C-alpha positions in Angstrom: -56.6 -7.9 4.4 -57.7 -10.9 2.8 -60.1 -10.7 -0.1 -62.4 -13.6 -1.3 -60.8 -15.2 -4.4 -62.9 -15.3 -7.5 -60.0 -16.6 -9.5 -61.1 -19.2 -12.2 -64.8 -19.2 -11.7 -67.5 -17.8 -14.0 -68.4 -14.5 -12.6 -71.3 -12.3 -14.5 -71.6 -8.5 -13.8 -74.7 -6.8 -15.2 -73.8 -3.2 -16.0 -70.3 -3.4 -16.4 -69.8 -0.4 -18.2 -71.3 1.6 -15.5 -69.5 3.3 -12.7 -69.8 0.6 -10.1 -70.0 -2.3 -12.6 -66.7 -1.3 -14.3 -64.9 -1.2 -11.1 -66.1 -4.5 -9.7 -65.5 -5.9 -13.2 -61.6 -4.8 -13.3 -61.3 -6.1 -9.8 -62.9 -9.8 -10.8 -60.4 -9.5 -13.8 -57.7 -8.9 -11.8 -58.3 -12.0 -9.7 -58.6 -13.9 -12.8 -61.8 -14.6 -12.9 -63.9 -15.9 -15.9 -65.7 -13.0 -16.3 -69.2 -12.7 -18.3 -70.7 -9.0 -19.0 -73.9 -8.1 -19.9 -73.8 -4.7 -21.2 -76.1 -2.6 -23.8 -73.2 -0.8 -25.5 -70.1 -2.8 -26.3 -68.4 -0.1 -27.4 -68.1 1.6 -23.9 -66.2 -1.5 -22.8 -62.1 -1.0 -22.2 -60.6 -2.2 -25.2 -58.4 -4.3 -23.3 -61.2 -6.5 -21.7 -62.5 -7.8 -25.4 -60.2 -10.8 -25.3 -60.5 -11.3 -21.8 -64.2 -11.3 -21.1 -67.2 -13.1 -22.7 -69.5 -9.9 -23.7 -73.2 -10.8 -23.7 -74.7 -7.8 -25.7 -78.3 -6.7 -24.4 -80.3 -5.5 -21.8 -82.3 -6.3 -18.7 -85.2 -6.7 -21.5 -83.8 -9.0 -23.7 -84.3 -12.5 -22.5 -82.4 -14.6 -24.9 -79.2 -12.7 -24.0 -80.1 -13.0 -20.0 -80.7 -16.9 -20.2 -76.7 -16.7 -22.2 -75.4 -14.6 -19.4 -76.5 -16.1 -16.5 -75.8 -19.6 -17.7 -73.0 -21.1 -16.1 -72.4 -18.1 -13.6 -71.5 -19.3 -10.0 -71.8 -15.7 -8.7 -74.1 -12.7 -10.2 -73.4 -9.3 -9.3 -76.7 -7.2 -10.5 -75.0 -3.7 -10.7 -77.1 -2.8 -14.2 -80.0 0.1 -13.3 -81.3 3.1 -14.4 -79.5 5.9 -12.2 -80.3 8.8 -13.4 -81.5 11.9 -11.3 -84.4 12.9 -13.5 -86.4 10.6 -16.0 -89.5 9.4 -16.6 -91.3 6.5 -14.1 -91.6 4.2 -17.4 -87.9 4.1 -17.7 -87.4 3.9 -13.9 -89.9 0.8 -13.7 -88.3 -1.1 -16.8 -84.8 -1.4 -15.8 -84.9 -1.3 -11.7 -88.6 -3.0 -11.5 -88.9 -5.4 -14.6 -85.3 -5.7 -15.0 -84.7 -7.4 -11.6 -88.1 -10.0 -12.5 -86.5 -10.8 -16.3 -82.9 -11.6 -14.6 -84.3 -13.6 -11.8 -86.5 -15.4 -14.6 -83.3 -16.2 -16.7 -82.1 -17.9 -13.5 -84.9 -20.0 -12.7 -84.7 -21.4 -16.2 -81.2 -22.8 -15.3 -80.4 -26.2 -14.5 -78.1 -25.3 -11.1 -78.5 -22.1 -9.6 -75.9 -19.6 -8.8 -73.7 -19.8 -5.5 -75.2 -16.2 -4.8 -76.9 -13.0 -6.3 -75.4 -10.1 -4.9 -77.9 -7.0 -5.6 -76.8 -3.5 -5.7 -79.5 -1.1 -4.3 -79.5 2.1 -2.9 -80.3 3.8 0.8 -82.6 6.1 -0.7 -85.0 3.1 0.1 -85.1 4.9 3.7 -86.9 7.9 2.1 -84.2 10.6 2.7 -85.2 11.0 6.6 -83.8 13.7 8.8 -81.7 11.0 11.1 -79.6 8.0 9.9 -81.1 4.6 9.4 -79.8 1.3 10.3 -81.2 -1.7 8.6 -83.9 -2.4 11.4 -85.5 1.2 10.2 -88.5 0.7 7.9 -88.3 0.9 4.2 -90.4 4.0 2.3 -90.9 5.1 -1.1 -89.2 8.5 -1.5 -91.3 9.8 -3.8 -89.1 10.0 -6.7 -88.5 7.9 -9.7 -84.9 6.3 -8.9 -85.5 5.6 -5.4 -89.5 4.2 -5.6 -88.2 1.6 -8.4 -85.2 0.5 -6.7 -87.5 -0.2 -3.6 -89.9 -1.9 -5.8 -87.0 -4.2 -7.5 -85.1 -4.8 -4.1 -88.5 -6.0 -2.5 -89.3 -8.1 -5.6 -85.6 -9.5 -5.8 -86.0 -10.5 -2.0 -89.7 -12.3 -2.5 -88.6 -14.1 -5.7 -85.1 -15.3 -4.2 -86.7 -16.6 -1.2 -89.3 -18.3 -3.0 -86.8 -20.2 -5.7 -84.3 -21.1 -2.9 -81.9 -18.8 -4.1 -78.6 -17.2 -2.1 -79.3 -13.5 -2.4 -77.4 -10.6 -0.7 -78.9 -7.2 -1.0 -76.3 -4.2 -0.4 -77.6 -0.7 0.1 -74.5 1.9 -0.6 -74.8 5.5 0.0 -73.4 7.9 -2.1 -71.0 6.1 -4.4 -67.9 8.6 -5.3 -64.4 8.1 -6.8 -62.7 7.9 -10.2 -65.3 8.0 -13.2 -68.2 8.9 -10.8 -71.1 10.8 -12.5 -71.3 12.7 -9.2 -67.9 14.0 -9.2 -68.2 14.7 -12.9 -71.1 16.8 -12.5 -70.5 18.6 -9.3 -66.7 19.5 -10.4 -67.6 21.0 -13.5 -69.7 23.2 -11.6 -67.6 24.2 -8.8 -64.7 24.4 -12.2 -66.9 27.5 -13.5 -70.4 27.2 -12.3 -72.8 27.7 -10.1 -73.2 25.1 -7.0 -75.9 24.7 -4.4 -75.2 24.0 -0.9 -78.0 23.6 1.5 -78.5 24.4 5.1 -74.6 25.3 5.4 -73.5 21.8 4.4 -73.3 20.4 7.6 -75.3 16.8 6.9 -73.6 13.8 6.6 -72.7 13.4 2.7 -72.5 9.4 3.3 -69.4 9.4 1.2 -68.9 5.9 -0.2 -65.4 5.5 -1.9 -66.2 2.9 -5.1 -63.4 0.5 -4.5 -64.3 0.1 -0.7 -68.2 -0.7 -2.2 -66.4 -3.2 -4.2 -64.9 -4.5 -1.3 -68.1 -5.3 0.3 -69.7 -6.7 -3.3 -66.7 -9.4 -3.5 -67.3 -10.1 0.2 -71.4 -10.4 0.0 -70.6 -13.0 -3.1 -68.9 -15.5 -0.6 -69.5 -15.0 3.2 -71.7 -17.4 5.0 -72.8 -14.3 6.9 -73.9 -12.9 4.1 -76.9 -15.3 3.0 -80.2 -13.8 2.3 -79.0 -10.7 4.5 -79.5 -6.8 3.4 -76.7 -4.4 4.6 -75.9 -0.7 4.3 -72.9 0.3 2.9 -70.8 3.5 3.7 -67.7 4.7 4.4 -67.4 4.4 8.4 -65.8 7.7 9.2 -68.5 10.4 8.7 -68.0 13.7 6.2 -70.2 16.6 5.8 -71.3 17.8 2.3 -69.5 21.4 3.2 -66.2 19.0 3.4 -66.9 17.2 0.2 -67.7 20.1 -1.5 -64.6 22.5 -0.3 -62.1 19.8 -1.0 -63.2 19.1 -4.3 -63.4 22.8 -5.2 -60.2 23.0 -3.9 -58.7 20.3 -5.1 -59.5 21.2 -9.0 -58.8 24.8 -8.3 -62.3 25.4 -9.0 -63.6 29.2 -9.4 -67.3 28.8 -9.4 -69.6 30.1 -6.9 -71.3 27.9 -4.3 -74.4 29.3 -2.9 -76.3 28.3 0.3 -79.7 28.4 0.9 -81.6 27.0 4.3 -83.5 23.2 3.2 -87.0 24.5 3.3 -86.4 27.5 0.7 -84.2 25.3 -1.5 -86.9 22.5 -1.5 -89.5 25.4 -2.2 -87.6 26.9 -5.2 -86.5 23.0 -6.6 -90.6 22.4 -6.5 -91.5 25.4 -8.6 -88.3 25.1 -10.9 -89.3 21.2 -12.0 -93.2 21.9 -12.1 -93.0 22.8 -15.3 -90.9 20.0 -16.8 -92.9 17.4 -15.0 -96.4 19.2 -16.5 -95.0 19.1 -20.1 -93.1 16.0 -20.1 -89.5 17.6 -20.5 -87.2 15.4 -20.7 -84.0 17.4 -20.1 -83.3 17.7 -16.2 -84.3 21.1 -14.7 -81.2 22.9 -13.0 -82.8 22.3 -9.8 -85.5 19.5 -8.4 -86.0 18.1 -5.2 -84.1 15.2 -5.3 -81.1 17.0 -5.6 -82.0 19.2 -2.7 -82.9 16.0 -0.6 -79.5 14.7 -1.5 -77.5 17.5 -0.5 -79.9 18.5 2.6 -81.0 15.4 4.2 -78.6 12.8 5.9 -77.0 10.2 3.7 -75.1 9.0 6.4 -76.8 5.6 7.3 -75.0 3.0 9.5 -73.0 0.3 8.4 -72.5 -1.4 11.5 -73.9 -4.2 10.7 -71.5 -4.8 7.8 -68.5 -4.3 9.8 -69.9 -6.7 12.4 -70.0 -9.1 9.9 -66.9 -9.1 9.0 -66.8 -7.2 5.9 -64.0 -5.3 5.5 -65.4 -1.7 5.4 -63.7 1.5 4.5 -60.3 -0.1 3.4 -59.3 3.3 1.4 -59.4 6.3 3.9 -61.2 9.7 2.6 -58.5 11.9 1.9 -56.7 9.2 -0.5 -60.4 8.7 -2.0 -60.8 12.5 -2.6 -57.5 12.8 -3.9 -58.0 9.9 -6.6 -61.2 11.7 -7.6 -59.6 14.8 -8.3 -56.8 13.5 -10.3 -59.3 11.7 -12.6 -61.5 14.8 -12.8 -58.5 17.0 -13.7 -57.4 14.0 -16.2 -60.9 13.5 -17.8 -61.5 17.3 -18.3 -58.3 18.2 -19.9 -59.0 16.0 -23.0 
């Protein structure tokens, strides 16, 4: 499979210490790209990168740093976001809406526009429907801080980029997993010795997307003519249920934790009751169960990536079995330290 080549070209990755951004930056370094990274905490960068990348220390509100970061970049991959499953609306808005605006403002001040901006959105913009969606489905705010803000950020980017004449691609990944995944770490720890929720038998599509497969799509989107000003769902092509994901992860790590199965209506009602005092009191700590978690596990995440495949993007290069094996190996090594 021939992958797009970024060797010798200047590429900016925002959020390069995050899960997706780190994997993307690693691949670009392997290709020999002249890599710039925008990061808030430079101590989280791998030590081996410091002599190989241009580090721009700051966040999406730091206008001066943003202008330096985008200067001379031929491609910009915008991976930075507040991806927490629980947080304040203000924090989501600052990162996922205002952050996009600040990035585009910095780009607009440059004498030359980049060849393309690739923006990592989310399939949450469909609002957790009971049936899978393709790109023709209307988007709607899901009613949670993360998805609502990502939707506003995506729409803002598309409108502003069109006005600027800036080439862009929006990717809407489903549930990204793999080595280093916060999901694998969090769920793995519950399956190891804790209590894990399964909704309605776990028969819904998990929307499993291996992180290396997402990186393939990001690199393709940066250079393909068919990705110009387009929006694509991104998911691995073989459907995998939550039941299989949880069972395989539990078996792989030798987990002793309990799995509790609840029907969706009961789980949702319980989650609403558990989160209510946290919201009323403004508690920052995440409750044990809340509605977003129930929707993730209880509503389909298996949105169609047929449009992406039809455009020629390499979809699903790494199969599910290998992806789960690599995730399990990482978890066991990570938790043994």
